C-alpha positions as CSV (number, residue, x, y, z in Angstrom):
1,M,111.0,92.7,88.3
2,I,114.2,94.4,86.3
3,H,113.8,96.4,83.1
4,L,116.5,98.9,81.8
5,N,115.1,100.9,78.8
6,E,117.3,103.0,76.3
7,I,120.1,103.3,78.9
8,Y,122.9,105.3,78.0
9,L,125.5,106.5,80.4
10,R,128.6,109.1,79.2
11,R,131.3,110.3,81.4
12,E,133.3,113.2,80.4
13,E,134.3,112.1,76.9
14,R,133.8,108.0,77.7
15,Q,131.1,106.4,76.6
16,L,130.4,103.6,79.3
17,L,126.9,101.9,78.3
18,S,125.1,102.8,75.0
19,D,121.4,101.6,73.9
20,V,121.0,98.9,76.7
21,H,117.7,97.1,77.1
22,L,117.5,94.4,79.6
23,H,114.4,93.1,81.0
24,M,114.4,90.6,83.8
25,N,111.4,88.9,85.0
26,K,109.9,86.9,88.0
27,G,111.2,83.5,88.4
28,E,114.8,84.2,86.3
29,H,118.0,84.2,87.6
30,W,120.5,86.1,85.4
31,V,124.3,86.1,84.6
32,I,125.8,89.1,83.3
33,L,128.8,87.7,81.3
34,G,131.8,89.7,79.7
35,R,135.4,91.1,79.8
36,N,137.0,93.1,82.2
37,G,135.8,96.8,81.6
38,S,132.6,95.6,79.6
39,G,130.0,97.5,81.6
40,K,128.9,94.7,83.9
41,T,129.7,96.4,87.3
42,T,127.9,99.7,86.0
43,L,125.2,97.8,85.2
44,L,124.7,96.4,89.1
45,E,125.4,100.1,90.1
46,M,122.5,100.9,88.1
47,M,120.2,98.2,89.7
48,N,121.1,99.4,93.3
49,G,120.6,103.0,92.4
50,Y,124.3,104.0,93.2
51,M,124.5,105.5,89.5
52,F,122.2,106.4,87.0
53,P,122.1,106.9,83.5
54,S,122.6,110.0,81.5
55,T,119.2,109.1,79.2
56,G,117.0,106.3,79.8
57,T,114.9,104.4,82.5
58,V,115.6,102.0,85.5
59,D,112.7,100.0,87.1
60,V,113.6,97.8,90.0
61,L,110.8,95.3,91.7
62,G,108.2,97.9,90.5
63,H,110.1,101.2,91.3
64,R,111.5,103.6,88.7
65,Y,114.5,105.3,90.1
66,G,114.0,108.9,90.1
67,E,110.6,108.5,91.2
68,T,111.1,106.9,94.3
69,D,112.8,106.1,97.8
70,I,115.8,104.6,96.6
71,R,116.6,103.5,100.0
72,E,113.0,101.8,100.5
73,V,114.0,99.5,97.7
74,R,117.4,98.7,98.7
75,K,115.9,97.2,102.0
76,E,114.5,94.7,99.3
77,I,118.0,94.2,97.6
78,G,120.7,91.8,98.5
79,Y,124.3,92.8,97.6
80,I,127.5,90.9,97.3
81,S,130.8,92.5,96.3
82,Q,134.3,92.7,97.5
83,S,133.7,96.5,98.1
84,V,131.3,95.6,100.7
85,I,133.4,92.9,102.5
86,E,136.8,95.7,102.8
87,K,134.2,98.2,104.8
88,L,133.7,95.2,107.2
89,T,135.3,95.4,110.6
90,L,137.7,92.3,110.6
91,R,138.0,91.7,114.2
92,D,133.8,91.8,114.8
93,P,132.7,88.0,115.7
94,V,131.5,86.4,112.5
95,W,128.0,86.2,113.9
96,E,127.9,89.6,114.5
97,V,129.2,90.9,111.1
98,V,126.3,88.6,109.8
99,A,123.7,90.2,111.9
100,T,124.5,94.0,110.4
101,G,122.3,92.7,107.5
102,E,119.3,92.8,109.7
103,Y,120.0,96.8,109.4
104,A,122.2,97.4,106.8
105,F,124.6,98.4,109.2
106,L,128.3,97.7,108.7
107,R,128.5,97.4,112.1
108,F,127.1,97.6,115.7
109,Y,127.4,100.4,118.5
110,Q,124.4,98.8,120.6
111,E,123.1,95.7,122.2
112,I,121.8,93.5,119.3
113,D,118.2,91.7,119.9
114,K,118.2,88.3,120.6
115,Q,116.1,87.3,117.6
116,V,118.2,88.7,115.4
117,R,121.3,87.2,116.6
118,L,119.7,83.6,116.4
119,K,118.7,84.2,112.8
120,A,122.1,85.1,112.3
121,L,123.0,81.9,113.6
122,G,120.7,80.2,111.5
123,L,121.9,81.6,108.5
124,L,125.7,80.6,109.4
125,N,124.4,77.2,109.8
126,E,123.0,77.0,106.4
127,V,126.3,78.1,104.7
128,G,128.4,75.6,106.7
129,L,130.0,78.2,109.1
130,G,127.9,77.5,112.3
131,H,131.1,76.6,114.3
132,M,132.9,79.9,113.4
133,A,130.4,82.1,114.8
134,D,132.2,83.5,117.6
135,Q,135.7,83.9,115.6
136,P,136.7,87.2,114.4
137,L,136.3,87.7,110.7
138,S,140.1,88.4,110.2
139,T,140.6,84.5,110.9
140,L,138.3,83.3,107.8
141,S,139.6,82.4,104.5
142,Q,138.3,84.5,101.4
143,G,136.1,81.8,100.7
144,E,134.7,81.9,103.9
145,R,134.5,85.8,103.9
146,K,132.6,85.2,100.9
147,K,129.9,82.8,102.5
148,V,129.5,85.4,105.4
149,L,128.6,87.8,103.0
150,L,126.0,85.7,101.6
151,A,124.7,84.8,105.0
152,R,124.6,88.5,105.9
153,S,122.8,89.5,102.7
154,L,120.0,87.3,103.5
155,M,119.4,88.9,106.8
156,L,116.7,90.8,105.2
157,E,115.3,88.1,103.0
158,P,115.5,90.1,99.8
159,K,113.4,90.1,96.7
160,L,116.7,90.5,95.0
161,L,120.0,89.5,95.1
162,I,122.7,91.0,93.1
163,M,126.1,89.4,93.0
164,D,129.3,91.1,91.8
165,E,132.1,88.7,90.9
166,P,131.5,86.5,94.3
167,C,134.3,84.1,93.0
168,A,137.2,86.5,92.2
169,G,140.0,86.1,94.4
170,L,138.7,82.2,95.4
171,D,140.8,79.4,94.4
172,F,139.3,75.9,92.7
173,H,138.0,74.4,96.0
174,E,136.8,77.5,97.6
175,R,134.7,78.5,94.4
176,E,133.3,75.2,93.8
177,K,132.1,75.4,97.6
178,L,130.5,78.7,97.4
179,L,128.9,77.8,94.1
180,I,127.1,74.7,96.0
181,D,126.1,77.2,98.4
182,L,124.6,79.6,95.6
183,G,122.9,76.6,94.2
184,R,121.1,75.8,97.1
185,L,119.3,79.6,96.8
186,A,116.9,77.8,94.3
187,S,114.1,77.2,96.9
188,R,114.3,81.0,98.2
189,D,111.7,83.1,96.6
190,M,113.8,85.8,94.9
191,M,115.8,86.7,91.8
192,L,119.5,86.2,91.5
193,V,121.6,88.3,89.1
194,Y,125.6,87.5,89.1
195,V,128.0,89.5,87.4
196,T,131.4,87.4,86.0
197,H,133.7,87.0,83.4
198,H,134.2,83.2,83.9
199,I,131.6,81.4,82.0
200,E,131.9,78.1,84.1
201,E,130.5,79.7,87.1
202,I,127.3,79.6,85.5
203,I,125.8,77.0,87.5
204,P,122.3,75.2,86.6
205,L,120.5,77.7,89.0
206,F,120.8,80.2,86.5
207,T,118.2,80.4,83.7
208,H,119.4,83.5,81.3
209,V,122.4,85.1,80.4
210,A,123.5,88.4,79.0
211,L,126.4,89.0,76.8
212,I,127.9,92.5,77.6
213,R,130.7,94.1,75.2
214,E,132.0,97.6,75.3
215,G,129.1,98.8,77.0
216,Q,126.6,97.1,74.8
217,I,124.4,94.2,75.3
218,I,125.2,91.9,72.3
219,A,122.7,88.8,73.2
220,A,120.2,88.6,76.1
221,G,118.1,85.5,77.0
222,P,117.6,81.9,78.3
223,K,121.1,80.7,78.5
224,E,121.0,77.6,76.1
225,E,120.3,80.0,73.2
226,V,122.9,82.4,74.2
227,L,125.6,80.3,74.8
228,N,127.1,79.0,71.8
229,K,130.7,79.3,70.4
230,E,130.1,82.1,67.9
231,M,128.4,84.5,70.5
232,L,131.5,83.8,72.9
233,S,134.0,84.2,70.4
234,E,132.5,87.5,69.8
235,L,132.3,88.3,73.3
236,Y,135.9,87.4,74.3
237,D,137.1,88.6,70.8
238,W,139.2,85.1,70.5
239,P,137.8,81.9,68.9
240,V,136.5,79.6,71.6
241,E,135.1,75.9,71.7
242,M,132.2,75.4,74.2
243,D,130.6,72.3,76.0
244,W,127.9,71.4,78.4
245,V,129.1,69.5,81.4
246,S,126.3,68.5,84.1
247,G,124.4,71.6,83.0
248,R,127.4,74.0,83.2
249,P,129.0,75.4,80.3
250,W,132.6,75.1,79.8
251,I,134.8,77.1,76.9
252,R,138.7,76.6,75.4
253,A,140.6,78.6,73.4
254,V,141.3,77.8,69.8
255,S,145.1,77.0,69.5
256,G,146.4,80.4,67.7
257,G,143.5,82.7,68.4
258,N,142.2,85.7,66.5
259,E,145.8,85.2,64.6
260,Q,143.8,82.6,62.8
């Protein structure tokens, strides 16, 4: 469903990505894990067709970018990111914010079809926010706004849902509630690609992990094969210990760090 081949990306004097090969197939749900500035979001921008490589090919959902109408491809992609939240109008009612996802609008300037409204209300109920449908977006917490964005991204029933650090800025309670909602997406017929630098966000839903360090993929494959203390110590440039608890990986830093 997503194939990145021999990807290099250079901007002025900076090499952002180097020889990236990444293949994500139907039935898999991926996490791209890496430190800040490692190139995670850059990969997502390429998958969305907002950025193009200096060399290499990008194939998404059977379409090769540069040889297809990307606007049509994006109709099959849901996207959750802080940048999208920042573009929404805070005074709009929550249900209307969700409904804009049906047309990829940021807000409405005309009457909204009744069926679209009902669909938006149904998705809000799915994420536990049906009771807030008529409230302005501004009255919701950060965690609740992320849930609104999740519901909005599902309006077009995408084949691919891309999430750029959806738990960023959430406290422990809000994060865990959002992760529960994401776990329910397993029943939907779509691929998930999730970017984070927090390994504990890799819930059982996710099947595969790619580790990116300084613009290079250092490991990619089934999470049980990729996630071990040796690879994670290399990724974070810090010695760590790792445990699996209830199907989720957790790490802890080794005392003294890389001075040992």
